[in-house]
C-alpha positions as CSV (number, residue, x, y, z in Angstrom):
1,M,-0.1,0.0,0.2
2,Y,1.4,3.3,-0.9
3,N,2.4,5.5,2.1
4,I,2.4,9.3,1.5
5,F,4.8,9.7,4.4
6,S,7.4,7.9,2.4
7,E,7.7,11.0,0.2
8,I,8.6,13.3,3.0
9,K,12.4,13.8,3.3
10,P,14.0,12.9,6.6
11,K,15.1,15.9,8.8
12,G,18.8,15.2,8.3
13,F,18.4,15.3,4.5
14,I,16.7,18.7,4.6
15,L,19.4,20.2,7.1
16,R,22.2,18.9,4.8
17,R,20.5,20.5,1.6
18,C,20.1,23.7,3.4
19,R,23.9,23.6,4.4
20,E,24.9,22.8,0.9
21,Y,22.8,25.6,-0.3
22,I,24.3,28.2,2.2
23,I,27.8,27.1,1.2
24,E,26.8,27.5,-2.5
25,M,25.4,30.8,-1.8
26,R,28.7,32.0,-0.1
27,R,30.6,30.9,-3.0
28,N,28.3,32.8,-5.3
29,K,28.4,36.1,-3.4
30,M,29.4,37.9,-6.5
31,V,26.4,36.5,-8.4
32,L,24.1,37.6,-5.7
33,L,25.6,40.9,-5.3
34,C,25.3,41.8,-9.1
35,T,21.7,40.3,-9.1
36,A,20.5,42.4,-6.3
37,L,22.1,45.6,-7.8
38,M,20.5,45.0,-11.0
39,F,17.1,44.7,-9.3
40,I,17.7,47.6,-7.1
41,F,18.5,49.6,-10.2
42,A,15.2,48.5,-11.7
43,I,13.2,49.8,-8.7
44,L,15.1,53.1,-8.8
45,W,14.5,53.5,-12.5
46,V,10.7,53.0,-12.0
47,I,10.7,55.7,-9.3
48,T,12.7,58.0,-11.3
49,F,10.6,57.3,-14.4
50,V,7.3,58.1,-12.5
51,T,8.8,61.1,-11.2
52,K,9.8,62.3,-14.7
53,L,6.1,61.5,-16.0
54,A,4.8,63.6,-13.1
55,G,7.0,66.4,-13.8
56,G,8.6,66.2,-10.4
57,K,11.7,68.4,-9.8
58,N,12.8,66.6,-6.6
59,I,16.0,64.6,-5.8
60,L,14.4,61.7,-7.5
61,A,14.1,63.4,-10.8
62,N,16.0,62.8,-13.9
63,N,17.8,65.9,-14.9
64,F,19.1,65.2,-18.5
65,Q,19.1,68.1,-20.9
66,P,19.4,67.4,-24.5
67,K,22.2,69.3,-26.5
68,S,21.1,69.1,-30.1
69,E,23.5,69.8,-33.0
70,E,22.5,69.2,-36.7
71,V,24.7,67.2,-39.0
72,T,25.5,68.4,-42.5
73,R,25.5,66.2,-45.5
74,K,29.3,66.7,-45.8
75,E,29.8,65.4,-42.2
76,I,27.6,62.3,-43.1
77,V,29.7,61.3,-46.0
78,K,32.8,61.9,-44.0
79,V,31.5,59.5,-41.3
80,F,30.6,56.8,-43.8
81,L,34.1,57.0,-45.5
82,Y,35.9,57.1,-42.2
83,A,33.9,54.0,-41.2
84,L,34.6,52.4,-44.4
85,I,38.3,53.1,-44.1
86,F,38.4,51.8,-40.5
87,R,36.9,48.6,-41.6
88,I,39.3,48.1,-44.5
89,G,42.0,48.7,-41.8
90,I,40.7,45.9,-39.5
91,Y,40.8,43.6,-42.6
92,I,44.5,44.4,-43.3
93,A,45.2,44.0,-39.6
94,G,43.5,40.6,-39.9
95,V,45.6,39.5,-42.8
96,A,48.8,40.5,-40.8
97,I,47.6,38.5,-37.8
98,A,46.7,35.3,-39.9
99,M,50.2,35.6,-41.4
100,I,52.1,36.0,-38.3
101,F,50.6,33.1,-36.7
102,S,50.9,30.9,-39.9
103,D,53.6,28.3,-40.9
104,D,52.3,28.2,-44.4
105,V,54.6,29.7,-47.2
106,K,51.5,31.2,-49.0
107,Y,48.6,33.4,-48.4
108,S,45.7,33.7,-51.0
109,F,42.5,35.7,-51.1
110,S,40.6,32.4,-50.2
111,D,42.7,32.2,-46.9
112,F,41.6,35.8,-46.1
113,L,37.9,34.8,-46.7
114,A,38.1,31.5,-44.7
115,G,39.6,33.5,-41.8
116,W,36.5,35.4,-41.5
117,N,34.2,32.5,-42.1
118,R,34.2,30.9,-38.7
119,W,31.6,29.5,-36.2
120,D,27.9,30.4,-37.2
121,S,29.1,32.3,-40.4
122,Q,28.5,29.2,-42.7
123,H,25.3,28.4,-41.4
124,Y,24.0,31.9,-42.4
125,I,25.5,31.2,-45.9
126,E,23.8,28.0,-46.2
127,L,20.4,29.4,-45.0
128,A,20.8,32.0,-47.9
129,Q,21.6,29.3,-50.2
130,K,19.1,26.6,-49.5
131,G,16.4,28.2,-47.3
132,Y,15.3,27.1,-43.9
133,A,13.3,24.2,-45.1
134,N,16.3,22.6,-47.1
135,C,18.9,23.3,-44.3
136,I,19.2,20.0,-42.4
137,E,21.8,18.6,-40.1
138,N,21.4,15.2,-38.4
139,G,17.9,15.1,-39.8
140,Q,16.8,18.3,-38.1
141,H,16.3,21.9,-39.2
142,L,18.8,23.1,-36.4
143,F,19.5,26.4,-38.1
144,L,16.2,27.7,-37.3
145,V,17.6,29.1,-34.3
146,F,19.0,31.8,-36.6
147,F,16.8,34.9,-37.2
148,P,16.1,35.4,-41.0
149,L,16.9,39.0,-41.9
150,C,20.7,38.3,-42.4
151,P,20.2,35.3,-44.8
152,W,17.5,37.1,-46.7
153,L,19.6,40.2,-47.2
154,L,22.7,37.9,-48.1
155,K,20.8,36.4,-50.8
156,I,19.9,39.8,-52.3
157,V,23.5,41.0,-52.1
158,H,24.4,37.7,-53.8
159,F,22.7,38.7,-56.9
160,L,25.3,41.6,-57.2
161,V,28.4,39.9,-55.6
162,R,28.5,36.3,-56.9
163,D,30.8,34.9,-54.4
164,W,28.9,34.0,-51.0
165,Q,31.7,34.9,-48.6
166,I,32.6,38.2,-50.3
167,A,28.9,39.1,-50.6
168,F,28.7,38.5,-46.7
169,L,31.7,40.7,-46.0
170,T,30.2,43.4,-48.3
171,L,26.9,43.3,-46.4
172,S,28.6,43.4,-43.0
173,T,30.9,46.4,-44.0
174,L,28.2,48.4,-45.7
175,T,25.6,48.0,-42.8
176,Y,28.2,48.8,-40.4
177,C,29.0,52.1,-42.3
178,V,25.2,53.0,-42.5
179,G,24.8,52.2,-38.9
180,A,27.9,54.4,-38.0
181,V,26.0,57.3,-39.9
182,F,22.8,56.8,-38.1
183,F,24.3,56.2,-34.7
184,Y,26.5,59.6,-35.2
185,L,23.2,61.4,-36.2
186,T,21.3,60.1,-33.2
187,V,23.9,60.9,-30.7
188,S,24.7,64.4,-32.2
189,Q,21.0,65.4,-32.0
190,E,21.0,64.3,-28.2
191,Y,24.3,65.1,-27.1
192,G,26.2,67.2,-29.7
193,K,28.8,66.3,-32.2
194,R,31.9,65.7,-29.7
195,T,30.0,63.2,-27.7
196,A,28.8,61.6,-31.1
197,E,32.4,61.3,-32.3
198,K,33.7,59.7,-29.0
199,A,30.8,57.5,-28.8
200,L,31.2,56.2,-32.4
201,V,35.0,55.6,-31.7
202,L,34.3,53.7,-28.5
203,V,31.8,51.2,-30.1
204,S,34.2,50.6,-32.9
205,V,37.2,49.7,-30.7
206,W,35.2,47.6,-28.2
207,P,37.3,44.6,-27.7
208,F,35.0,42.6,-29.7
209,A,34.2,45.2,-32.4
210,F,35.9,43.3,-35.1
211,F,32.9,41.3,-35.4
212,F,31.4,44.2,-37.2
213,G,33.3,43.3,-40.1
214,G,32.9,39.5,-39.8
215,M,30.2,37.2,-41.3
216,M,28.0,37.6,-38.3
217,T,24.7,39.6,-37.7
218,E,26.5,42.3,-35.5
219,S,26.8,45.0,-38.0
220,L,23.3,44.5,-39.4
221,F,21.7,44.7,-36.0
222,F,23.8,47.9,-35.2
223,M,22.4,49.4,-38.4
224,T,18.8,48.6,-37.8
225,L,19.1,49.5,-34.0
226,S,20.7,52.8,-34.8
227,I,18.1,53.7,-37.3
228,G,15.5,52.9,-34.8
229,F,17.1,55.2,-32.1
230,Y,17.4,57.9,-34.7
231,F,13.5,57.9,-35.8
232,I,12.7,57.6,-31.9
233,K,14.6,60.8,-31.4
234,K,12.7,62.3,-34.3
235,H,9.4,61.1,-33.0
236,N,8.7,59.4,-36.3
237,W,6.6,56.6,-34.9
238,L,5.7,55.0,-38.1
239,A,9.3,54.9,-39.2
240,V,10.2,53.4,-35.9
241,G,7.5,50.7,-36.3
242,I,8.7,49.7,-39.7
243,T,12.4,49.8,-38.7
244,G,11.5,47.8,-35.6
245,I,10.2,45.1,-37.8
246,F,13.5,44.6,-39.4
247,C,15.3,45.1,-35.9
248,S,13.1,42.1,-34.5
249,L,13.9,40.1,-37.6
250,C,17.4,40.3,-37.1
251,R,17.9,39.4,-33.6
252,V,15.6,38.4,-30.5
253,Q,16.9,41.5,-28.7
254,G,15.4,43.7,-31.5
255,V,12.0,43.6,-30.1
256,L,13.5,45.9,-27.1
257,L,13.2,48.8,-29.5
258,L,9.6,48.8,-28.5
259,G,10.6,49.5,-24.9
260,V,13.0,52.4,-26.0
261,A,10.3,53.8,-28.2
262,G,7.7,53.4,-25.3
263,V,9.7,55.2,-22.7
264,E,10.2,58.1,-25.1
265,F,6.5,58.3,-26.1
266,L,5.4,58.3,-22.6
267,E,7.8,61.0,-21.7
268,T,6.7,63.1,-24.6
269,Y,2.9,62.6,-24.1
270,S,2.9,62.1,-20.3
271,P,-0.3,60.5,-19.2
272,V,0.3,61.8,-15.7
273,I,0.8,65.5,-16.6
274,M,-2.2,65.3,-19.1
275,W,-4.4,63.8,-16.5
276,K,-3.5,66.9,-14.3
277,E,-4.2,69.1,-17.0
278,K,-7.5,67.5,-17.7
279,K,-6.3,66.5,-21.2
280,I,-6.3,62.7,-20.7
281,G,-8.5,62.4,-24.1
282,K,-5.5,64.1,-25.9
283,F,-3.2,61.3,-24.6
284,F,-5.3,58.7,-25.9
285,K,-5.6,60.4,-29.2
286,E,-1.7,60.4,-29.4
287,V,-1.7,56.8,-28.5
288,F,-4.1,55.7,-31.1
289,T,-2.9,58.1,-34.0
290,K,0.9,57.8,-33.2
291,G,1.7,55.2,-30.7
292,I,-0.2,52.5,-32.3
293,F,2.5,52.2,-34.8
294,L,5.0,50.9,-32.3
295,L,3.2,47.6,-32.3
296,L,4.6,47.0,-35.8
297,I,8.0,46.4,-33.9
298,P,7.0,42.8,-32.9
299,V,5.8,41.7,-36.1
300,G,9.5,40.6,-37.0
301,N,9.2,38.0,-34.0
302,L,5.8,36.9,-35.3
303,I,7.3,36.4,-38.8
304,Y,10.0,34.5,-37.4
305,F,7.7,32.2,-35.4
306,Y,5.7,31.8,-38.5
307,L,8.8,30.6,-40.2
308,N,9.4,28.0,-37.4
309,Y,5.8,26.9,-37.8
310,K,6.2,26.5,-41.6
311,V,9.2,24.6,-41.4
312,E,8.5,22.3,-38.3
313,G,4.8,22.7,-37.6
314,D,5.9,24.5,-34.3
315,P,6.3,28.3,-33.8
316,F,8.7,27.7,-30.9
317,K,10.9,24.9,-32.3
318,F,13.9,27.0,-32.1
319,K,13.7,26.7,-28.3
320,E,14.3,23.0,-28.5
321,Y,17.2,23.2,-30.8
322,Q,18.8,25.9,-28.8
323,K,18.6,23.8,-25.6
324,D,19.4,20.4,-27.1
325,H,22.3,21.6,-29.6
326,W,23.6,25.0,-28.4
327,Y,23.1,24.3,-24.8
328,H,21.2,27.6,-24.6
329,E,18.2,27.6,-22.1
330,V,16.4,30.6,-21.2
331,A,17.0,31.4,-17.6
332,N,16.9,34.4,-15.4
333,F,19.9,36.7,-14.9
334,N,20.9,35.0,-11.4
335,K,21.1,31.7,-13.3
336,G,22.8,32.9,-16.4
337,F,25.2,35.1,-14.8
338,G,25.8,32.6,-12.2
339,D,26.8,29.8,-14.8
340,V,29.3,32.5,-16.0
341,W,30.7,33.0,-12.6
342,R,30.9,29.4,-12.0
343,Y,32.9,28.5,-15.2
344,L,35.2,31.5,-14.4
345,T,35.9,30.2,-10.9
346,D,36.1,26.3,-11.6
347,A,39.5,25.0,-11.3
348,G,39.1,22.8,-14.4
349,T,38.3,25.8,-16.6
350,T,41.4,26.3,-19.0
351,N,43.1,29.8,-19.0
352,S,42.2,30.1,-22.6
353,M,38.3,29.9,-21.9
354,K,38.8,32.2,-18.9
355,M,40.4,34.9,-20.9
356,S,38.4,34.3,-24.1
357,V,34.9,34.2,-22.6
358,W,34.3,34.0,-18.9
359,L,36.3,36.9,-17.6
360,P,35.2,39.3,-20.1
361,E,31.6,38.5,-19.6
362,V,32.0,39.1,-15.8
363,L,33.7,42.3,-16.3
364,I,31.1,43.5,-18.6
365,V,28.3,42.9,-16.1
366,V,30.5,45.0,-13.6
367,L,30.8,47.8,-15.9
368,M,27.1,47.7,-16.8
369,I,26.1,48.2,-13.3
370,I,28.6,51.0,-12.5
371,V,27.4,52.8,-15.7
372,L,23.6,52.2,-15.0
373,F,23.8,53.7,-11.4
374,C,26.0,56.6,-12.5
375,A,23.6,57.3,-15.5
376,L,20.2,57.0,-13.7
377,K,19.8,60.7,-13.2
378,T,21.8,62.3,-15.8
379,Q,21.2,60.3,-19.0
380,P,18.0,59.8,-20.9
381,L,15.7,57.2,-19.3
382,K,15.1,55.2,-22.5
383,Y,18.8,54.5,-22.7
384,T,19.2,53.2,-19.3
385,A,16.0,51.1,-19.8
386,Y,17.5,49.5,-22.7
387,L,20.8,48.9,-21.1
388,W,19.2,47.2,-18.3
389,V,16.8,45.0,-20.2
390,Y,19.4,44.2,-22.8
391,T,21.9,42.9,-20.3
392,M,19.2,41.0,-18.5
393,V,18.1,39.3,-21.7
394,C,21.8,38.7,-23.0
395,Y,22.7,37.0,-19.7
396,G,19.5,35.2,-19.2
397,V,20.4,32.2,-20.8
398,T,22.6,29.2,-19.9
399,F,26.2,28.4,-21.2
400,L,26.6,32.1,-22.5
401,I,29.8,31.8,-24.8
402,S,29.3,35.0,-26.8
403,G,28.5,37.6,-24.3
404,G,31.2,39.8,-25.4
405,R,30.0,39.9,-29.0
406,Y,26.5,40.4,-28.0
407,M,27.3,43.4,-25.6
408,L,28.6,45.0,-28.8
409,C,25.1,46.3,-29.4
410,A,24.5,47.7,-26.0
411,L,24.7,50.9,-27.7
412,P,23.8,53.3,-24.9
413,L,26.8,52.1,-23.0
414,F,29.0,53.8,-25.5
415,I,26.8,56.8,-25.8
416,I,26.9,57.4,-21.8
417,A,30.6,56.7,-21.9
418,G,31.2,59.2,-24.7
419,N,29.3,61.8,-22.8
420,F,31.3,61.1,-19.8
421,L,34.7,61.1,-21.4
422,E,33.9,64.4,-23.4
423,N,35.2,66.2,-20.4
424,H,38.0,63.8,-19.7
425,E,40.3,63.9,-22.8
426,K,43.3,62.1,-21.5
427,L,41.2,59.3,-19.9
428,Y,39.1,59.0,-23.2
429,Q,42.7,58.6,-25.1
430,L,43.6,55.8,-22.5
431,V,40.3,53.9,-22.9
432,V,40.6,53.8,-26.7
433,V,44.2,52.8,-26.8
434,L,43.4,50.0,-24.2
435,S,40.3,48.9,-25.9
436,T,42.0,49.0,-29.4
437,V,44.8,46.8,-27.9
438,F,42.5,44.2,-26.4
439,M,40.4,44.3,-29.6
440,M,43.5,43.1,-31.6
441,V,44.4,40.6,-28.8
442,F,41.0,38.9,-29.1
443,M,41.1,39.2,-32.9
444,A,44.4,37.2,-32.8
445,G,42.5,34.7,-30.6
446,Y,39.6,34.5,-33.1
447,F,42.0,33.9,-36.1
448,N,43.7,31.2,-34.2
449,G,40.5,29.1,-33.4
450,K,40.2,30.2,-29.8
451,Q,36.6,30.3,-28.4
452,I,35.9,33.8,-29.3
453,M,32.5,33.7,-31.0
């Protein structure tokens, strides 16, 4: 006869598990501290945002004042050309690195292309060549985990550039250059040209910024996100919605543009102030005539879900492949960052993995927390909101091995840093030099097959 009491764990077992849990918590003090600080920031941000909506001028209020400067066509062309020259310079540096660490006697253009065709790059090319339904590995459509904008645009570029690898590099280079222009335009109209210049340099020399020129989605996401930020600043809500479709077709984080736009919209048409002024009807008019366009942003995600359904009959099939093949399972920040910290502090982790993956990811979280708290009252709330949510989303997965690359598109980080360093020229120069040095170090590791992806 079944005895329900047999399922009750003995007292000694429970005490032992409690002791193990306490020991584990002590080991993970860093994880708990960072998690607590992230949630404390979220609470403070909500308070500050509500204060801003109410028009408050007290100690909790955000005091950012925009400093707009218009950019001329000549400056736009200059930014585009500088970005292009910089990308070419990175390619040349890549050639030098590849040859220095090679024992071969020859180096061809094919070797150059192969150097950039690493990790997931070939998967995107195959998706562009065959389509999702025809890309099968081990009897499964494993590549459904990749969002479709990149392979779709790559297929279009291939009509003009007949080599797939050259077409991919062309797509990455051009989208980076266009993204640089819109990023510069956005920051100029929010902070002025000096901050815009510094922010663009900082994002371009981030230690993982060489991926902007690789066969990856970073430059494409950078472009769509920068265009979205630009139209948000312009309050062109229809353009924001349309851009958002492409943004959310590029990466899962693309839907976060909805949050940035939502914060800007509510600050512009504050329902609290309009309620006080007995103009709440005007607020709803603005919502249904302008704000409604923001709902276009998640359409990109819906298209991606439909793609999964069309190929596999399950709109969320990608989650299964992410978990079983790539070991990525959606989790909370505490779990995701906890995994990173555990791998870093594990005695069995190789030095290469510590320096290539885990240590940079820990340092990035520390940097994000410092920047968030320093920027809460002095920077636009839409940017700190994006930075917080973007960090939580990127670190909200298990076995995060591309955190450094993902955080390349945490664009407000570079905007806020550029604004701070505008008045600290020597520190800015030091940051640029150190960041460039580490970009070359990680780039050398990338070309030598290290786990930099």
